[in-house]
C-alpha positions in Angstrom: 104.8 76.2 124.9 102.1 76.1 122.3 101.8 75.5 118.5 103.3 77.2 115.5 101.8 77.9 112.0 102.6 79.8 108.9 99.5 81.9 108.6 95.7 82.1 109.1 92.8 80.8 107.0 90.2 83.6 106.7 86.6 83.1 105.6 84.6 86.4 105.6 81.1 86.1 104.0 81.6 84.3 100.7 85.3 85.1 100.4 88.1 82.8 101.5 91.8 83.2 101.6 95.0 82.1 103.3 97.0 84.9 104.8 100.6 84.0 105.4 102.8 85.9 107.9 105.5 86.3 105.3 108.8 84.7 104.5 112.5 85.5 103.9 115.6 83.7 102.6 115.4 81.3 105.6 111.8 80.3 104.7 108.3 81.1 105.9 107.7 83.1 109.1 105.7 81.2 111.8 103.3 82.6 114.4 102.8 81.3 117.9 99.7 80.1 119.6 101.1 80.7 123.1 99.9 78.8 126.1 99.6 81.6 128.7 100.7 79.7 131.8 103.9 78.5 130.1 104.6 82.0 128.8 104.0 83.6 132.1 106.4 81.1 133.7 109.1 82.0 131.1 108.7 85.7 131.8 108.9 85.2 135.6 112.0 83.0 135.2 113.7 85.6 133.1 112.9 88.3 135.7 114.5 86.1 138.4 117.6 85.7 136.2 118.1 89.5 136.1 117.5 89.6 139.9 114.0 91.1 140.0 112.5 90.6 143.4 109.2 88.7 143.0 106.4 88.4 145.6 104.1 85.6 144.7 101.2 85.4 145.5 100.7 89.1 146.3 97.7 91.3 146.1 97.7 95.1 145.9 95.1 96.7 148.2 95.7 100.5 148.1 97.8 103.0 146.2 100.1 105.3 148.3 100.5 108.9 147.5 102.8 111.6 148.8 102.2 115.3 148.1 99.6 114.3 145.5 102.0 111.9 143.6 102.0 108.1 143.6 104.7 106.8 145.9 104.0 103.1 146.2 101.5 100.4 146.9 100.1 98.7 150.0 100.1 94.9 149.4 99.4 91.6 151.1 103.2 91.3 151.4 103.5 94.7 153.1 104.2 98.3 152.2 106.2 98.8 148.9 107.5 102.2 147.8 108.9 103.0 144.4 109.8 106.0 142.3 107.5 104.7 139.6 104.6 102.2 139.9 103.6 100.3 136.8 100.1 98.9 136.5 100.1 95.6 134.5 96.8 94.3 136.0 95.2 93.9 132.6 91.4 94.5 132.3 91.2 95.0 136.0 92.7 98.5 135.5 93.6 98.5 139.2 95.6 101.7 139.4 93.2 103.6 137.2 90.4 102.5 139.5 92.3 103.6 142.6 93.2 106.9 141.0 89.6 107.4 139.6 90.9 107.7 136.1 88.1 106.9 133.7 88.2 104.9 130.5 86.7 106.2 127.3 84.6 103.6 125.5 85.0 103.5 121.7 82.6 100.7 120.7 79.3 99.1 121.6 79.6 96.5 124.3 81.5 93.4 123.1 81.9 90.1 124.9 84.2 87.3 123.7 83.1 83.8 124.7 85.8 81.2 124.6 86.5 77.6 125.5 88.9 74.7 125.2 88.4 71.1 124.1 90.7 68.0 123.9 91.0 65.4 121.2 91.8 65.4 117.5 90.7 67.9 114.9 93.1 67.5 112.0 91.5 70.2 109.9 92.7 72.8 112.4 96.2 71.4 112.9 98.0 73.2 110.0 96.6 76.7 110.8 93.9 78.6 112.7 90.6 79.5 111.1 88.8 82.8 111.3 85.2 82.8 110.1 83.0 85.9 110.1 80.3 88.1 108.7 78.3 91.1 109.7 76.8 89.2 112.7 80.1 88.2 114.3 83.2 86.0 114.0 84.6 82.7 115.3 88.3 81.9 115.8 89.4 78.2 116.2 92.9 77.0 116.6 95.2 74.2 117.9 96.9 75.8 120.9 99.0 72.8 122.0 99.2 69.2 121.1 95.7 67.6 121.5 94.1 70.9 122.8 92.0 73.2 120.7 90.5 76.7 121.5 87.6 78.7 120.2 86.7 82.3 120.6 83.4 83.9 119.4 82.2 87.5 119.3 78.7 88.6 118.3 78.7 92.0 116.5 74.9 92.3 116.1 74.1 92.7 119.8 72.9 89.1 120.3 73.8 87.0 123.4 75.9 83.9 122.9 74.5 81.0 125.0 76.8 80.1 127.9 76.9 76.4 126.8 77.6 77.2 123.1 80.5 75.6 121.3 81.3 75.2 117.6 79.7 72.3 115.8 83.1 71.0 114.6 84.0 70.6 118.3 81.2 68.1 118.9 83.5 65.1 119.0 86.0 66.7 121.3 86.0 66.7 125.1 85.4 70.1 126.6 88.1 71.2 129.0 86.4 73.3 131.7 83.4 75.5 131.1 83.3 78.2 128.4 84.0 81.7 129.7 83.4 85.3 128.7 85.6 88.4 128.7 84.7 92.0 128.0 86.5 93.2 124.8 84.7 96.5 124.4 87.2 99.0 122.9 88.4 101.4 125.6 91.3 103.6 126.4 92.2 105.1 129.7 92.0 108.9 129.6 95.5 109.0 131.0 98.0 106.2 130.8 101.0 107.8 132.6 101.9 110.6 134.9 104.9 111.4 137.1 105.2 108.4 139.4 103.1 105.8 137.5 102.5 104.1 134.1 99.8 101.7 132.8 100.8 99.0 130.3 98.9 96.4 128.3 95.2 96.0 128.8 95.4 98.1 131.9 95.9 101.0 129.5 93.8 100.1 126.5 91.7 97.3 125.1 90.6 96.3 121.6 88.9 93.1 120.5 91.1 90.1 119.4 90.7 90.7 115.7 93.1 93.7 116.1 95.7 91.0 116.4 99.1 90.9 118.1 97.7 91.7 121.6 100.4 89.9 123.5 103.1 91.6 121.4 101.5 95.0 121.9 101.3 94.4 125.7 105.0 93.5 125.7 106.0 96.5 123.6 104.0 98.8 125.9 106.0 97.4 128.9 109.3 97.7 127.1 108.5 101.3 126.1 107.4 102.2 129.6 110.6 100.6 131.0 112.9 102.6 128.8 111.1 105.9 129.6 111.1 105.1 133.3 114.9 104.5 133.1 115.3 107.9 131.5 113.5 109.4 134.5 115.4 107.5 137.2 118.8 108.2 135.6 118.0 111.9 135.3 118.1 111.9 131.5 114.6 113.3 131.1 112.0 115.0 133.4 109.1 112.9 134.6 106.3 115.1 133.2 107.9 115.1 129.8 108.3 111.4 129.7 104.7 110.8 130.8 103.5 113.1 128.0 105.6 111.1 125.5 104.1 107.8 126.6 100.5 109.2 126.7 100.9 110.5 123.1 102.5 107.3 121.9 100.0 104.8 123.4 96.9 106.8 122.6 98.1 107.4 119.0 98.7 103.7 118.6 95.2 102.9 120.0 93.5 105.4 117.7 95.3 104.1 114.7 94.5 100.5 115.4 90.9 101.2 116.3 90.4 103.2 113.1 91.8 100.4 110.9 89.7 97.8 112.8 86.6 99.9 112.4 87.2 100.2 108.6 87.7 96.5 108.4 84.4 95.8 110.2 82.6 98.4 108.1 83.8 96.6 104.9 81.9 93.6 106.2 78.7 95.5 106.8 79.1 96.2 110.5 78.2 99.9 110.8 78.1 100.2 114.5 81.9 99.8 115.1 84.5 102.3 114.4 85.9 105.5 115.8 84.9 109.0 114.8 87.6 111.5 114.4 86.6 113.1 117.7 87.4 109.8 119.5 83.7 108.8 120.2 82.0 105.6 119.2 
């Protein structure tokens, strides 16, 4: 599914260190470099095992409302109604766009450029490397046998050339063209209401140095699922549950953004970080 490692090598400015994930009586903890397609397939297979009805491919075209509340979605597979609709469309923020729910921006514009290359780079095999300073950072890692990935973010407002790749990748064979993704910090002004929830990047986005993005996306889905169950079983009113989720996810975002801003400021990046009033 990917590769495993015991920690991350970090080089910020002139300081270098190895940051392990930790250990217990069974030995060191290992992180995952997950190959997304394999992980997606595992999640879909598990959903099938518990008898979730899956429509694939399927495109949502319009949200349905009844008496002012979300009641379902019109899709390429037909009309689908549900007591609760969950938006897991990532940065597309599909439901928020349909409902005209704005996202509040909490950083200057940030774009992550990334790419893949095949070959052998033994220096990266034991653990990923994160190198950075006040102008930006670069992440390089082995993501599966014989395949390496790089991600670079400029923090000084400069543009990264479309054909750029790390010097250490010069003897590797590029796999596809480099791509870019918007990682500007942003949070939807509302992430839940009676009849709908947003999870993962559909609700909130931070840049990759906030770490554990996949885990946080999964936890937001798990939390939303438990709260939805409370509504559908009559254990809690829908508006109360929506308020709980809004407070939980926005609190999580603000805390992570605050810590990330302090981290960047310690490196001399003054333009990143949230003020207490929630503005950049």
